[in-house]
C-alpha positions, 0 to 999 in steps of 0.5 A: 943184904939182898945179894947175900940172899941171891947167893944162897938161893943160887947155891940151892938152885945149883944143887937142884940141877945136880940131883935126880928126882929120885935122889931128891925125894929119897929118905935115907933112914935111919940117918935122916927123917926127911928127903932133900926135897922136904928140906928144900920145900921147907926153905921155900915155904919160909921165903914164901911166908915173907912174900905172902905176909909182907903186903898184909904186914903179918908174916906167919912161918907156920903156913906151909905147903907140906907135900907140895910139888916143890918137895917132889920136883927139882924143876918146880923148886928151881922155878920157885927160886926164880920167883923168890929171887925176883921178889927179893930184887924188887925190894927197896931199902924203905921196904926192908926197914918197914915194921911188920908183925911176925906170928909163929908157934913157940911151944912143942907141948901145946899150941902157943902162938906169939906175935911180935914186931919185927922188920921185913929186913930182919925177916929176910936175914932170918930166912937166909940163915934158916935156908943155910941151916937146911942146905947143910942138911941137904948137903949131908943127904947128897953126900950120903947119896954120893951126889957131888955138891958145891963145897960151900953149900950150907956154910954159914957166913960167919963160918965162911969168914972164919975159913977164909981167915983161919 
């Protein structure tokens, strides 16, 4: 489980080394509503929600750092990925099985927050899946900018299996 997360994060890091700061922050309207940097920050926010929430037993994906430095600086995002990778490598099987609470808003009409039981392992899997989804959008942004990216960037594990066995 951890190895798959590290591969996803390495894909993100490889993208970050291939893009300029101006490409990273460019919003290509009307096709996209946000920059690749905003998507990357959103990915990293979710990983940090796990890191920061685990010690207290409450993961809250709604705590975000919109406009933070990782949104505008690819090198800062690379540094964040290194920190996240170090955390993931430190996790034990027992920690991944630990029950934690998840808090998240569930309505677009008014503020409604649900708090449910989950496990750290389940949430690590979720943030990886969530990252893949946003990396797919980043890939489309990069393609619109004619930035060369890895072919498997943003490809979900089940899709990768299908493509291998197709």
